[in-house]
TIDRENLUM-608489 format. One record per residue: residue number from 1; residue in one letter; chain; y negated, x, z of N, C-alpha, C, O in turn. Coordinates in nm, 2 decimals. Atoms other than C-alpha are relative to their C-alpha. Layout:
+-----+--------+--------+--------+--------+--------+--------+--------+--------+--------+--------+--------+--------+--------+--------+
: num : residu : chaine :    npy :    npx :    npz :   capy :   capx :   capz :    cpy :    cpx :    cpz :    opy :    opx :    opz :
+-----+--------+--------+--------+--------+--------+--------+--------+--------+--------+--------+--------+--------+--------+--------+
: NUM :      A :      A :      Y :      X :      Z :      Y :      X :      Z :      Y :      X :      Z :      Y :      X :      Z :
...
+-----+--------+--------+--------+--------+--------+--------+--------+--------+--------+--------+--------+--------+--------+--------+
This chain:
+-----+--------+--------+--------+--------+--------+--------+--------+--------+--------+--------+--------+--------+--------+--------+
: num : residu : chaine :    npy :    npx :    npz :   capy :   capx :   capz :    cpy :    cpx :    cpz :    opy :    opx :    opz :
+-----+--------+--------+--------+--------+--------+--------+--------+--------+--------+--------+--------+--------+--------+--------+
:   1 :      X :      A :   0.12 :   0.09 :   0.00 :   0.00 :   0.00 :   0.00 :  -0.12 :   0.09 :   0.00 :  -0.13 :   0.19 :   0.07 :
:   2 :      X :      A :   0.12 :  -0.08 :   0.01 :  -0.34 :   0.13 :  -0.09 :  -0.08 :  -0.01 :   0.14 :  -0.07 :  -0.11 :   0.21 :
:   3 :      X :      A :   0.07 :  -0.01 :  -0.13 :  -0.55 :   0.24 :   0.21 :  -0.13 :  -0.08 :   0.00 :  -0.21 :  -0.08 :   0.10 :
:   4 :      X :      A :   0.12 :   0.08 :   0.00 :  -0.84 :   0.03 :   0.09 :   0.01 :  -0.15 :  -0.02 :  -0.09 :  -0.22 :  -0.02 :
:   5 :      X :      A :  -0.02 :   0.15 :   0.02 :  -0.68 :  -0.31 :   0.05 :  -0.04 :  -0.07 :   0.13 :  -0.03 :  -0.01 :   0.24 :
:   6 :      X :      A :   0.03 :   0.08 :  -0.13 :  -0.79 :  -0.58 :   0.30 :   0.12 :   0.00 :   0.09 :   0.10 :   0.01 :   0.21 :
:   7 :      X :      A :  -0.11 :   0.01 :  -0.09 :  -0.44 :  -0.62 :   0.43 :   0.03 :   0.13 :   0.08 :   0.05 :   0.13 :   0.20 :
:   8 :      X :      A :  -0.02 :  -0.12 :  -0.07 :  -0.40 :  -0.25 :   0.51 :  -0.11 :   0.03 :   0.10 :  -0.08 :   0.07 :   0.21 :
:   9 :      X :      A :   0.11 :  -0.02 :  -0.09 :  -0.75 :  -0.23 :   0.67 :   0.02 :  -0.09 :   0.13 :   0.00 :  -0.05 :   0.24 :
:  10 :      X :      A :  -0.03 :   0.09 :  -0.12 :  -0.66 :  -0.54 :   0.89 :   0.11 :   0.05 :   0.09 :   0.10 :   0.04 :   0.21 :
:  11 :      X :      A :  -0.11 :  -0.06 :  -0.08 :  -0.33 :  -0.38 :   0.99 :  -0.05 :   0.12 :   0.08 :  -0.01 :   0.13 :   0.20 :
:  12 :      X :      A :   0.05 :  -0.12 :  -0.08 :  -0.51 :  -0.06 :   1.09 :  -0.09 :  -0.04 :   0.11 :  -0.09 :   0.02 :   0.22 :
:  13 :      X :      A :   0.08 :   0.05 :  -0.11 :  -0.76 :  -0.26 :   1.29 :   0.09 :  -0.05 :   0.12 :   0.06 :  -0.02 :   0.23 :
:  14 :      X :      A :  -0.09 :   0.05 :  -0.11 :  -0.48 :  -0.43 :   1.48 :   0.07 :   0.11 :   0.07 :   0.11 :   0.10 :   0.19 :
:  15 :      X :      A :  -0.05 :  -0.11 :  -0.07 :  -0.33 :  -0.09 :   1.55 :  -0.10 :   0.06 :   0.10 :  -0.06 :   0.10 :   0.21 :
:  16 :      X :      A :   0.11 :  -0.06 :  -0.08 :  -0.66 :   0.03 :   1.70 :  -0.03 :  -0.10 :   0.12 :  -0.09 :  -0.06 :   0.22 :
:  17 :      X :      A :   0.03 :   0.10 :  -0.10 :  -0.69 :  -0.30 :   1.90 :   0.13 :  -0.08 :   0.03 :   0.14 :  -0.20 :  -0.01 :
:  18 :      X :      A :  -0.13 :   0.07 :  -0.02 :  -0.33 :  -0.38 :   2.01 :   0.00 :  -0.12 :   0.09 :   0.10 :  -0.19 :   0.10 :
:  19 :      X :      A :   0.01 :   0.11 :  -0.09 :  -0.45 :  -0.64 :   2.26 :  -0.04 :  -0.13 :  -0.08 :  -0.05 :  -0.24 :  -0.02 :
:  20 :      X :      A :   0.04 :   0.11 :   0.08 :  -0.56 :  -0.87 :   1.97 :   0.10 :  -0.04 :  -0.11 :   0.18 :   0.05 :  -0.15 :
:  21 :      X :      A :  -0.08 :   0.05 :   0.12 :  -0.39 :  -1.08 :   1.70 :  -0.10 :  -0.05 :  -0.10 :  -0.20 :  -0.12 :  -0.06 :
:  22 :      X :      A :   0.08 :   0.05 :   0.11 :  -0.55 :  -1.15 :   1.37 :   0.07 :  -0.11 :  -0.07 :   0.19 :  -0.10 :  -0.11 :
:  23 :      X :      A :  -0.05 :   0.11 :   0.08 :  -0.49 :  -1.48 :   1.20 :  -0.09 :  -0.02 :  -0.12 :  -0.21 :  -0.05 :  -0.11 :
:  24 :      X :      A :   0.07 :  -0.01 :   0.12 :  -0.59 :  -1.46 :   0.84 :   0.03 :  -0.12 :  -0.09 :   0.15 :  -0.14 :  -0.12 :
:  25 :      X :      A :  -0.01 :   0.11 :   0.10 :  -0.65 :  -1.75 :   0.60 :  -0.03 :   0.07 :  -0.14 :  -0.14 :   0.12 :  -0.15 :
:  26 :      X :      A :   0.03 :  -0.06 :   0.13 :  -0.62 :  -1.62 :   0.24 :   0.06 :  -0.08 :  -0.11 :   0.16 :  -0.15 :  -0.10 :
:  27 :      X :      A :  -0.05 :   0.06 :   0.12 :  -0.57 :  -1.74 :  -0.11 :   0.08 :   0.11 :  -0.07 :   0.03 :   0.21 :  -0.12 :
:  28 :      X :      A :  -0.10 :  -0.10 :   0.06 :  -0.26 :  -1.56 :  -0.25 :   0.06 :  -0.07 :  -0.12 :   0.13 :  -0.17 :  -0.10 :
:  29 :      X :      A :  -0.07 :   0.05 :   0.13 :  -0.15 :  -1.63 :  -0.61 :  -0.03 :  -0.15 :  -0.01 :   0.06 :  -0.22 :  -0.05 :
:  30 :      X :      A :   0.04 :   0.14 :   0.02 :  -0.34 :  -1.96 :  -0.61 :   0.04 :  -0.09 :   0.11 :   0.01 :  -0.21 :   0.10 :
:  31 :      X :      A :  -0.04 :   0.09 :  -0.11 :  -0.20 :  -2.09 :  -0.28 :  -0.05 :   0.06 :   0.13 :  -0.06 :   0.18 :   0.15 :
:  32 :      X :      A :   0.04 :  -0.04 :  -0.13 :  -0.33 :  -2.08 :   0.07 :   0.11 :   0.05 :   0.08 :   0.22 :   0.00 :   0.08 :
:  33 :      X :      A :  -0.10 :  -0.06 :  -0.09 :  -0.15 :  -1.86 :   0.31 :  -0.06 :   0.03 :   0.13 :  -0.19 :   0.05 :   0.14 :
:  34 :      X :      A :   0.05 :  -0.04 :  -0.13 :  -0.18 :  -1.79 :   0.68 :   0.08 :   0.12 :   0.04 :   0.21 :   0.12 :   0.03 :
:  35 :      X :      A :  -0.06 :  -0.13 :  -0.03 :  -0.10 :  -1.43 :   0.78 :  -0.04 :   0.04 :   0.14 :  -0.15 :   0.04 :   0.18 :
:  36 :      X :      A :   0.02 :  -0.05 :  -0.14 :  -0.05 :  -1.31 :   1.14 :   0.01 :   0.15 :   0.00 :   0.11 :   0.20 :  -0.06 :
:  37 :      X :      A :   0.00 :  -0.15 :  -0.01 :  -0.13 :  -0.94 :   1.20 :  -0.01 :   0.04 :   0.14 :  -0.10 :   0.00 :   0.21 :
:  38 :      X :      A :   0.00 :  -0.05 :  -0.14 :  -0.04 :  -0.77 :   1.52 :   0.07 :   0.14 :   0.01 :   0.17 :   0.16 :  -0.05 :
:  39 :      X :      A :  -0.04 :  -0.14 :  -0.02 :   0.00 :  -0.40 :   1.61 :   0.05 :   0.06 :  -0.13 :   0.16 :   0.12 :  -0.14 :
:  40 :      X :      A :  -0.03 :  -0.06 :   0.13 :   0.00 :  -0.30 :   1.24 :   0.10 :  -0.07 :  -0.09 :   0.13 :  -0.02 :  -0.20 :
:  41 :      X :      A :  -0.10 :   0.07 :   0.08 :   0.25 :  -0.55 :   1.11 :  -0.06 :  -0.14 :  -0.04 :  -0.13 :  -0.21 :   0.04 :
:  42 :      X :      A :   0.04 :   0.13 :   0.05 :   0.18 :  -0.86 :   0.90 :   0.12 :  -0.09 :  -0.03 :   0.23 :  -0.04 :  -0.07 :
:  43 :      X :      A :  -0.10 :   0.09 :   0.03 :   0.38 :  -1.17 :   0.87 :  -0.06 :  -0.13 :  -0.05 :  -0.16 :  -0.18 :   0.01 :
:  44 :      X :      A :   0.06 :   0.12 :   0.05 :   0.31 :  -1.48 :   0.66 :   0.06 :  -0.12 :   0.08 :   0.18 :  -0.12 :   0.11 :
:  45 :      X :      A :  -0.05 :   0.12 :  -0.07 :   0.34 :  -1.81 :   0.84 :   0.03 :  -0.11 :  -0.10 :   0.08 :  -0.22 :  -0.06 :
:  46 :      X :      A :  -0.02 :   0.10 :   0.10 :   0.36 :  -2.00 :   0.51 :   0.11 :   0.04 :  -0.10 :   0.19 :  -0.04 :  -0.14 :
:  47 :      X :      A :  -0.09 :  -0.05 :   0.11 :   0.55 :  -1.78 :   0.26 :   0.10 :   0.09 :   0.06 :   0.08 :   0.14 :   0.17 :
:  48 :      X :      A :  -0.10 :  -0.10 :  -0.05 :   0.86 :  -1.56 :   0.30 :  -0.06 :   0.13 :   0.01 :  -0.15 :   0.17 :  -0.08 :
:  49 :      X :      A :   0.05 :  -0.13 :  -0.02 :   0.78 :  -1.22 :   0.43 :   0.12 :   0.10 :  -0.03 :   0.23 :   0.09 :   0.02 :
:  50 :      X :      A :  -0.10 :  -0.10 :   0.04 :   0.97 :  -0.92 :   0.27 :   0.04 :   0.08 :   0.12 :  -0.04 :   0.11 :   0.22 :
:  51 :      X :      A :  -0.05 :  -0.09 :  -0.11 :   1.19 :  -0.71 :   0.50 :  -0.06 :   0.14 :  -0.01 :  -0.07 :   0.21 :   0.09 :
:  52 :      X :      A :   0.05 :  -0.13 :   0.02 :   1.04 :  -0.40 :   0.35 :  -0.14 :   0.01 :   0.04 :  -0.23 :  -0.06 :  -0.02 :
:  53 :      X :      A :   0.14 :   0.00 :  -0.05 :   0.72 :  -0.31 :   0.54 :  -0.09 :   0.06 :  -0.10 :  -0.22 :   0.05 :  -0.09 :
:  54 :      X :      A :   0.09 :  -0.05 :   0.10 :   0.59 :  -0.13 :   0.23 :  -0.04 :  -0.11 :  -0.10 :  -0.13 :  -0.08 :  -0.19 :
:  55 :      X :      A :   0.04 :   0.11 :   0.09 :   0.57 :  -0.46 :   0.04 :  -0.11 :  -0.08 :   0.08 :  -0.09 :  -0.14 :   0.18 :
:  56 :      X :      A :   0.11 :   0.06 :  -0.08 :   0.22 :  -0.60 :   0.14 :   0.01 :  -0.15 :   0.00 :   0.04 :  -0.22 :  -0.09 :
:  57 :      X :      A :   0.00 :   0.15 :  -0.02 :   0.21 :  -0.95 :   0.28 :  -0.13 :  -0.05 :  -0.06 :  -0.13 :  -0.16 :  -0.13 :
:  58 :      X :      A :   0.13 :   0.04 :   0.06 :  -0.16 :  -0.97 :   0.17 :  -0.02 :   0.10 :  -0.12 :  -0.06 :   0.21 :  -0.10 :
:  59 :      X :      A :   0.02 :  -0.09 :   0.12 :  -0.17 :  -0.83 :  -0.19 :  -0.14 :   0.03 :  -0.02 :  -0.23 :  -0.04 :   0.04 :
:  60 :      X :      A :   0.14 :  -0.04 :   0.03 :  -0.48 :  -0.65 :  -0.31 :  -0.08 :  -0.11 :  -0.07 :  -0.20 :  -0.11 :  -0.06 :
:  61 :      X :      A :   0.07 :   0.11 :   0.07 :  -0.56 :  -0.96 :  -0.51 :  -0.03 :  -0.12 :   0.09 :  -0.09 :  -0.22 :   0.05 :
:  62 :      X :      A :   0.03 :   0.11 :  -0.10 :  -0.57 :  -1.19 :  -0.20 :  -0.15 :  -0.02 :   0.02 :  -0.22 :   0.08 :   0.03 :
:  63 :      X :      A :   0.14 :   0.03 :  -0.03 :  -0.90 :  -1.36 :  -0.14 :   0.00 :  -0.05 :   0.14 :   0.04 :  -0.16 :   0.18 :
:  64 :      X :      A :   0.00 :   0.03 :  -0.14 :  -0.96 :  -1.36 :   0.23 :  -0.11 :  -0.12 :   0.02 :  -0.22 :  -0.10 :  -0.02 :
:  65 :      X :      A :   0.09 :   0.11 :  -0.02 :  -1.11 :  -1.70 :   0.33 :  -0.06 :   0.00 :   0.14 :  -0.18 :  -0.03 :   0.16 :
:  66 :      X :      A :   0.05 :   0.00 :  -0.14 :  -1.14 :  -1.66 :   0.71 :   0.09 :   0.08 :   0.08 :   0.21 :   0.09 :   0.06 :
:  67 :      X :      A :  -0.08 :  -0.08 :  -0.09 :  -1.02 :  -1.44 :   0.99 :  -0.04 :  -0.04 :   0.14 :  -0.15 :  -0.05 :   0.18 :
:  68 :      X :      A :   0.02 :   0.03 :  -0.14 :  -0.97 :  -1.54 :   1.35 :   0.05 :   0.12 :   0.08 :   0.16 :   0.18 :   0.05 :
:  69 :      X :      A :  -0.05 :  -0.11 :  -0.09 :  -0.94 :  -1.27 :   1.62 :   0.03 :  -0.07 :   0.13 :  -0.05 :  -0.14 :   0.20 :
:  70 :      X :      A :  -0.05 :   0.07 :  -0.12 :  -0.73 :  -1.40 :   1.91 :   0.05 :   0.11 :   0.11 :   0.09 :   0.22 :   0.07 :
:  71 :      X :      A :  -0.06 :  -0.08 :  -0.11 :  -0.63 :  -1.25 :   2.25 :   0.15 :  -0.01 :  -0.01 :   0.21 :  -0.12 :  -0.02 :
:  72 :      X :      A :  -0.15 :   0.00 :   0.00 :  -0.26 :  -1.15 :   2.24 :   0.05 :  -0.02 :   0.14 :  -0.02 :   0.00 :   0.24 :
:  73 :      X :      A :  -0.09 :   0.03 :   0.11 :   0.00 :  -1.25 :   2.29 :  -0.04 :  -0.14 :  -0.06 :  -0.10 :  -0.22 :   0.00 :
:  74 :      X :      A :   0.03 :   0.12 :   0.07 :  -0.03 :  -1.53 :   2.03 :   0.09 :  -0.11 :   0.04 :   0.21 :  -0.10 :   0.03 :
:  75 :      X :      A :  -0.08 :   0.12 :  -0.03 :   0.08 :  -1.87 :   2.14 :  -0.06 :  -0.12 :  -0.08 :  -0.17 :  -0.16 :  -0.05 :
:  76 :      X :      A :   0.06 :   0.11 :   0.09 :   0.04 :  -2.14 :   1.87 :  -0.04 :  -0.12 :   0.08 :  -0.14 :  -0.19 :   0.04 :
:  77 :      X :      A :   0.03 :   0.12 :  -0.08 :   0.03 :  -2.41 :   2.14 :  -0.14 :   0.01 :   0.07 :  -0.21 :  -0.09 :   0.09 :
:  78 :      X :      A :   0.13 :  -0.02 :  -0.07 :  -0.27 :  -2.26 :   2.32 :  -0.06 :   0.13 :  -0.04 :  -0.07 :   0.23 :   0.04 :
:  79 :      X :      A :   0.06 :  -0.13 :   0.04 :  -0.44 :  -1.99 :   2.11 :  -0.13 :   0.03 :   0.08 :  -0.21 :  -0.06 :   0.11 :
:  80 :      X :      A :   0.12 :  -0.04 :  -0.08 :  -0.71 :  -1.79 :   2.29 :  -0.09 :   0.08 :  -0.10 :  -0.08 :   0.20 :  -0.12 :
:  81 :      X :      A :   0.09 :  -0.06 :   0.10 :  -0.99 :  -1.73 :   2.03 :  -0.10 :   0.09 :   0.06 :  -0.17 :   0.05 :   0.16 :
:  82 :      X :      A :   0.11 :  -0.09 :  -0.03 :  -1.22 :  -1.43 :   2.07 :  -0.11 :  -0.02 :  -0.10 :  -0.23 :  -0.02 :  -0.07 :
:  83 :      X :      A :   0.09 :   0.02 :   0.11 :  -1.38 :  -1.49 :   1.73 :   0.07 :  -0.09 :  -0.09 :   0.19 :  -0.07 :  -0.12 :
:  84 :      X :      A :  -0.06 :   0.09 :   0.09 :  -1.31 :  -1.78 :   1.50 :  -0.07 :  -0.03 :  -0.13 :  -0.19 :  -0.04 :  -0.13 :
:  85 :      X :      A :   0.06 :   0.03 :   0.13 :  -1.37 :  -1.84 :   1.13 :  -0.09 :   0.10 :  -0.05 :  -0.19 :   0.07 :  -0.12 :
:  86 :      X :      A :   0.08 :  -0.11 :   0.05 :  -1.51 :  -1.50 :   1.05 :   0.02 :   0.00 :  -0.15 :   0.13 :   0.00 :  -0.20 :
:  87 :      X :      A :  -0.01 :  -0.02 :   0.15 :  -1.59 :  -1.46 :   0.68 :   0.04 :   0.14 :  -0.02 :   0.04 :   0.22 :   0.07 :
:  88 :      X :      A :  -0.05 :  -0.13 :   0.03 :  -1.46 :  -1.15 :   0.51 :  -0.12 :   0.10 :   0.02 :  -0.10 :   0.21 :   0.08 :
:  89 :      X :      A :   0.11 :  -0.09 :  -0.03 :  -1.81 :  -1.00 :   0.52 :  -0.03 :   0.02 :   0.15 :  -0.07 :   0.13 :   0.19 :
:  90 :      X :      A :   0.01 :  -0.02 :  -0.14 :  -1.83 :  -1.06 :   0.89 :   0.11 :   0.09 :   0.06 :   0.08 :   0.17 :   0.14 :
:  91 :      X :      A :  -0.11 :  -0.08 :  -0.04 :  -1.49 :  -0.91 :   0.94 :  -0.02 :   0.15 :  -0.04 :   0.03 :   0.24 :   0.04 :
:  92 :      X :      A :   0.03 :  -0.14 :   0.04 :  -1.60 :  -0.60 :   0.75 :  -0.08 :   0.08 :   0.10 :  -0.06 :   0.20 :   0.12 :
:  93 :      X :      A :   0.08 :  -0.06 :  -0.11 :  -1.84 :  -0.53 :   1.03 :   0.09 :   0.05 :   0.11 :   0.08 :   0.16 :   0.16 :
:  94 :      X :      A :  -0.10 :  -0.04 :  -0.10 :  -1.55 :  -0.52 :   1.28 :   0.08 :   0.12 :  -0.05 :   0.10 :   0.21 :   0.02 :
:  95 :      X :      A :  -0.08 :  -0.11 :   0.05 :  -1.35 :  -0.30 :   1.05 :  -0.08 :   0.13 :  -0.01 :  -0.03 :   0.24 :   0.02 :
:  96 :      X :      A :   0.08 :  -0.12 :   0.01 :  -1.63 :  -0.06 :   0.98 :  -0.03 :   0.06 :   0.14 :  -0.03 :   0.18 :   0.16 :
:  97 :      X :      A :   0.02 :  -0.05 :  -0.14 :  -1.71 :  -0.04 :   1.36 :   0.12 :   0.07 :   0.06 :   0.11 :   0.16 :   0.14 :
:  98 :      X :      A :  -0.13 :  -0.06 :  -0.05 :  -1.34 :   0.04 :   1.42 :   0.03 :   0.13 :  -0.08 :   0.13 :   0.20 :  -0.05 :
:  99 :      X :      A :  -0.03 :  -0.11 :   0.08 :  -1.35 :   0.31 :   1.15 :   0.12 :  -0.01 :  -0.09 :   0.19 :   0.09 :  -0.12 :
: 100 :      X :      A :  -0.11 :   0.02 :   0.09 :  -1.09 :   0.15 :   0.93 :  -0.04 :  -0.07 :  -0.13 :   0.04 :  -0.10 :  -0.22 :
+-----+--------+--------+--------+--------+--------+--------+--------+--------+--------+--------+--------+--------+--------+--------+
């Protein structure tokens, strides 16, 4: 995976901030996807996730719609939002501040 793709940068952010979970809404191949990113790993909540960690869950062509930053561990029944509905440009500030 390229080190400049959004998916890679989000995974690196989650490695630097292991206490948070990222919930990403993205348009992938014309369909909405929800991707959970935690401690450097991504998993789709909508589509099958490849077993090979080198296969990106968020391809370079994915259009990030929104990112939620939640306190870990993630519990779908009672998520603890730290930041909700961040645009990609807003998330870029977090990524840049983290140096990823």
